[in-house]
C-alpha positions in Angstrom: 11.8 7.3 16.9 15.1 5.8 17.9 18.3 7.3 16.5 20.3 4.9 14.4 23.9 4.3 15.0 26.3 4.9 12.1 26.7 1.2 11.7 22.9 0.7 11.5 22.5 3.5 8.9 25.3 1.9 6.9 23.4 -1.4 6.8 20.3 0.4 5.6 22.3 2.3 2.9 24.0 -0.9 1.7 20.8 -2.8 1.5 19.2 0.1 -0.5 22.1 0.0 -2.9 21.7 -3.8 -3.2 18.0 -3.5 -4.0 18.5 -0.7 -6.4 21.2 -2.7 -8.3 18.9 -5.8 -8.4 16.1 -3.8 -9.9 18.4 -2.0 -12.3 19.8 -5.3 -13.6 23.3 -4.5 -12.3 24.7 -7.9 -11.3 28.2 -6.7 -10.5 27.0 -3.9 -8.1 24.5 -6.4 -6.5 27.3 -8.8 -5.8 29.7 -6.1 -4.6 27.3 -5.5 -1.7 27.7 -9.1 -0.5 30.4 -11.0 1.5 32.6 -13.6 -0.1 30.4 -16.4 1.2 26.7 -15.2 1.1 23.6 -17.3 0.9 20.1 -16.4 -0.4 16.9 -18.3 0.4 13.5 -17.5 -1.0 11.9 -19.6 1.7 8.5 -20.6 0.2 10.1 -22.1 -2.9 13.7 -22.8 -1.6 15.1 -20.8 -4.6 18.4 -19.0 -4.1 22.1 -19.8 -3.8 24.9 -20.8 -1.4 28.3 -19.3 -1.7 29.4 -16.4 -3.9 29.2 -18.3 -7.2 25.8 -20.0 -6.2 24.3 -16.6 -5.3 25.7 -15.0 -8.4 24.4 -17.7 -10.7 20.9 -17.5 -9.1 20.9 -13.7 -9.5 22.2 -13.9 -13.1 19.8 -16.6 -14.2 16.6 -15.8 -12.3 16.4 -12.4 -10.6 18.7 -9.5 -11.5 17.3 -7.9 -14.6 14.7 -10.7 -14.9 11.9 -9.5 -12.6 10.7 -6.2 -13.9 7.1 -6.4 -15.0 6.3 -2.9 -16.3 3.8 -2.2 -13.4 5.9 -3.5 -10.5 5.5 -1.5 -7.3 7.3 -2.0 -4.0 5.8 -0.3 -1.0 7.9 -0.2 2.2 5.8 -1.0 5.3 8.3 -1.2 8.1 11.9 -1.7 9.0 13.6 -3.1 12.0 17.3 -2.6 12.5 19.5 -4.6 14.8 23.2 -4.8 15.3 24.0 -7.2 12.5 20.7 -7.6 10.6 17.7 -5.7 9.4 14.2 -6.8 8.6 12.2 -5.1 5.8 8.5 -5.6 5.5 7.2 -4.7 2.0 4.2 -5.1 -0.2 5.0 -6.1 -3.8 2.4 -5.7 -6.5 2.6 -6.4 -10.2 0.9 -8.2 -13.1 2.3 -11.6 -13.9 3.2 -10.8 -17.5 6.5 -12.7 -17.7 8.1 -15.7 -16.1 9.2 -15.1 -12.5 11.3 -18.1 -11.6 12.1 -17.1 -8.1 8.4 -16.8 -7.2 6.6 -19.1 -9.5 9.2 -21.6 -10.9 8.0 -23.2 -14.1 4.7 -21.2 -14.2 4.1 -19.4 -17.5 2.7 -15.8 -17.3 -0.9 -15.7 -16.3 -1.7 -12.1 -16.9 -3.1 -11.9 -13.4 -2.5 -9.1 -10.8 -0.6 -10.1 -7.7 -0.3 -8.2 -4.4 1.9 -9.9 -1.7 3.3 -9.0 1.6 7.0 -9.9 1.8 9.5 -10.0 4.7 13.2 -9.8 3.9 15.7 -10.6 6.7 19.1 -9.3 5.8 22.2 -10.4 7.7 25.5 -8.4 7.7 29.1 -9.3 8.3 32.1 -7.1 8.1 30.1 -4.3 6.4 28.6 -6.5 3.7 25.4 -8.5 3.2 26.0 -12.1 4.4 22.5 -13.5 3.7 18.9 -12.8 2.7 16.0 -14.9 3.9 12.8 -13.8 2.0 9.4 -14.9 3.1 5.9 -14.6 1.6 2.6 -16.4 1.5 2.9 -18.7 -1.5 -0.6 -20.0 -1.2 -1.9 -16.5 -1.6 0.2 -16.0 -4.7 -0.9 -19.3 -6.2 -4.5 -18.3 -5.5 -4.1 -14.9 -7.2 -2.6 -16.4 -10.4 -5.3 -19.0 -10.6 -3.3 -22.1 -9.6 -5.0 -22.8 -6.3 -8.7 -23.3 -5.7 -9.5 -21.6 -2.3 -12.7 -23.6 -1.6 -12.5 -25.0 1.8 -9.0 -23.6 2.5 -8.0 -20.9 4.9 -6.1 -18.8 2.3 -6.5 -15.3 1.2 -5.4 -13.3 -1.9 -4.6 -9.6 -2.3 -6.6 -8.7 0.7 -3.9 -9.9 3.1 -1.3 -7.5 1.5 -3.9 -4.7 1.6 -4.4 -5.3 5.3 -0.7 -5.0 5.9 -0.9 -1.6 4.3 -4.1 -0.6 6.2 -4.3 -2.3 9.6 -7.7 -0.8 10.1 -9.3 -3.1 7.5 -11.5 -5.7 9.2 -10.0 -9.1 9.8 -11.4 -12.2 8.0 -14.1 -13.9 10.0 -13.5 -17.5 11.4 -14.6 -19.9 10.2 -13.6 -19.0 6.7 -16.4 -19.0 4.2 
């Protein structure tokens, strides 16, 4: 294991504070971790914000204090830390019991279980978070909530997240059934 520099540890600590504030519904603390000109992009659905007010409005209206199904679980898989950014690989699991605009815009709750691998790329500038780019497999999410018929498509559901957690699981055979 490589020793982290104090600057790298500070990035980790700040992002942890940011995530804890998001999950706790604390908009002011969430925004206090960010630069004056941040941007946020949930890549598969292009949801997010640009600039301090754009990011704040997105958090206020769609994320901070909004996404907390009672059974949400976040499992850390890996972390890569550079000089001015970090990459978090996570598995997120929950039951879709409430609207989740940043993930499934306009989709009413389906009551379905979802397991998804997520990658968060976090940039830093002057000791604050400058951006977040968040990636996940939207086809896999749509399949799990019943909005995508997988017949004839090379898509998977929760098994892809499970394989991230357990690399020893067997791969899917090609061609896909």
